[in-house]
N, C-alpha and C positions, 0 to 999 in steps of 0.2 A: 392886622398882624396874625390873628387866628386863622383867617382865610389863607394867608400865605403859608402858614405851617401845614395846614390841611393839604394844600396843593403839593408841597414838598413831600409829605407823607405818601400821597397818592403816586407821585413820581417814583419814589423808591419802591413802593409796592409793585408797580408796573415793571420797574427795572430788574427786580430780583425774582419776582414770582412768575412773570410771563415766560421766561426761558425754561423754568421748571415745568410749567404746564405744557409748553410746546414739546419738551423732551418726552413727556408722558404719552404723547400722541405717536411717538416713533414706534415702528414695528418691534415687537419683542422686548419693549422697555421693561416690563415687569420681570421677565426672566433674567435680564441683565442686572436689574436692581437686586434680585435675589442673590445673584453671584456676589455683588458688591457687599451686601449685608453679611453673607456667609464669610467672605474674606475679612470683613472688619472684626468678626468674632474670632476667627482663627485663620490666618493666612496660610495657605498650603506651602509646604517646603519648596524652596527653590531647587533648581537642578533636577526637576522631575520631567517626565514625558507628558507633554500637553496634547490632548485630543480636542480638536475644535472643528466646528462646522455645523451641519444640520441635524435633523432628528434621528438619522440613522446612528449617529454617535450619542445624541441625547438619550435614546432609548436603550443604549448598551449599558444597562444598569450594573452589570457585574464585570465591567471591563477590567477593573483592578484584579479581580479573581482570575480573569483569563490570562493575565500575565504576572504570575506571582514573582516576587523578588524585584519587581520594578515599581517605582513610584509613578502613579498615573494621576493626572488631573483631567477631569472630563468637563469640557466647556462647550459641548454641543448644545444648540438651542433652537427651539421652534422648528419651523420649516424654512430655515434661513437660506438665502441665496448669497452669492459671493459679495455683492455690495453691502449686505448686512454684516458679514464677517469683517470686511474692511472698515466699515463705519464704527464697529465696536472693538476694534483691535486693541485700543488703549485700555479696554476693560477686561478682555477675555484672553489676551495673548501676552502683551508686554509686561504687565505687573508681576508675572510669575517667574520671569527669568529662567525659562525651561532650558533643558539641555537638548531637547528635540521637540519638533512640532509635527503632529500627525493631523492631516486635513481631510475631511470628507465634505465636499461642497461642489455645486455645479449642476446637480440633478434638478433641483427646484428651479433653477434659472430657465431650464428648457420648458417649463410648464407655464411661463409667463404669457400674458396676452397683450400685445403680440410677442411671440417667442423670439429670443435672440438666435442668431445663427450659431452653429457649432464653433465657427471661427471667433465670433464675439464672446462666447463663453470661455473659450481657451484664452483669449486675451485678458479677460477678467481674472482668470486664475493666475496668469502671468503677473498681473498687477499686484495680486495678493502676495505672490512669491517675492516680488521686488520690495514691497512694503515691509515684509518680515525681515528680509535681509538688510534693509536700510537701517533698521533699529537693532537687529540682532545679527550682525555680520557673521556669515559663515555657519550659522546654526543649521544642523541637519534637518531637512524637511522630508516628510513622507507624504505623498499624495495618493490617496486611495481612489481608484478609478470609479467613475459613475457606475452604479449597479443597475442591472435589469430588474424588472418586477412585473408581476402579472397585471397590476393596476395600470402600469405605464408601458405596456407592451407595444403600443402604437408608436412610442417614441424611441424604440430601440435603434432604428437606423441613425437617428440624430445622436444617440448616446455613443454608438460605435464610432462615428465620425469625430465627435467631441473628444472622446478618450484618445483617439489616434492623434489629434492635433495637440492635445495637452502633453502626451508622451513625447512628441517631436520637440516641443518647447523644453521639456525637462531634459531630454537627451543633449541639449546644447548648454545646460547649466551645471554648475558644481553644487554638491551637497544637497541635491534633491533626488529622491527616488520615486519612481512610479510603481505602485503596487496594483496588479490586476486582480480584482475580485469578480469582474464581469464574467469571465469565461467559466470560473468555478461554480457560478450560480445557474448555469444552463444545463438542461438535460441533453440526452443524446440526439434529440431532434432540434437542438438549438433554441429551445424555448425556456423561459424561467422555470426552475424546478418548483413543483406545486407544494412540496411539504416543508419549505423553508420560510414561509411567510405567516404572519398573523392573519386574522380574519379580514383585515383591510386590504390584503394582497399587495401591500406596499412596504410595510415595515417587517423586519425579520424576527423570527423566533430563535430559540436556542440553536437549532440546526443551521440556520443562516449565519449566525454569529460564529459558529464553529468554523465555517468556511473562511470568514474574515480572520479569525485567530490564526488559522494555518497559514494564510497568505502573509500576515503581518509579522509573525513571531520572530523571523530571522532578520527583520529590518529595524527592530527597536534597539536602542542603545542600551548597553549594560549599565 
């Protein structure tokens, strides 16, 4: 009898604990878990503007200050790619019932090994749009174009093509806006501006985010 009880206990331990251990192996699990914990303490107000995507949003620490008078929720995380945002959408998008979703994602997809084609990245973005509108019908979406950087200058031709394809998809949809930050980050020679990046030559400093603020400010809901 005791042996049978022990086996049952082991079964339940495996049944309940193994999925948790498996989840902890997922990319960016700790960051998402931190969002969950923060939300459990104080859930952000609904009807805010949600920023989500990769580290260019995660590192925009003063995004709320950049847009005074607007309620901003920032859920940028890690060096995420589009599949990560899709995978965690039930944690970082839908619980907040936002009035608008602003997305920066796609850049990191191009750095994968092997890299997807621009068409494949554009199709991934389209899948994310469709997912959001399936759960939040008609919600306005702002897609921020893939940015150029010194560190990833070799990928600029793919970035240009990917941005072009994503804009073509957006032009066929309702309630989605394409915001070009790419061109504003180039100097007169068509190269990434040298003074808008941190030491890693990938992420932006305050001057870089000033360009994004200017590009975005007229597209955010009141």
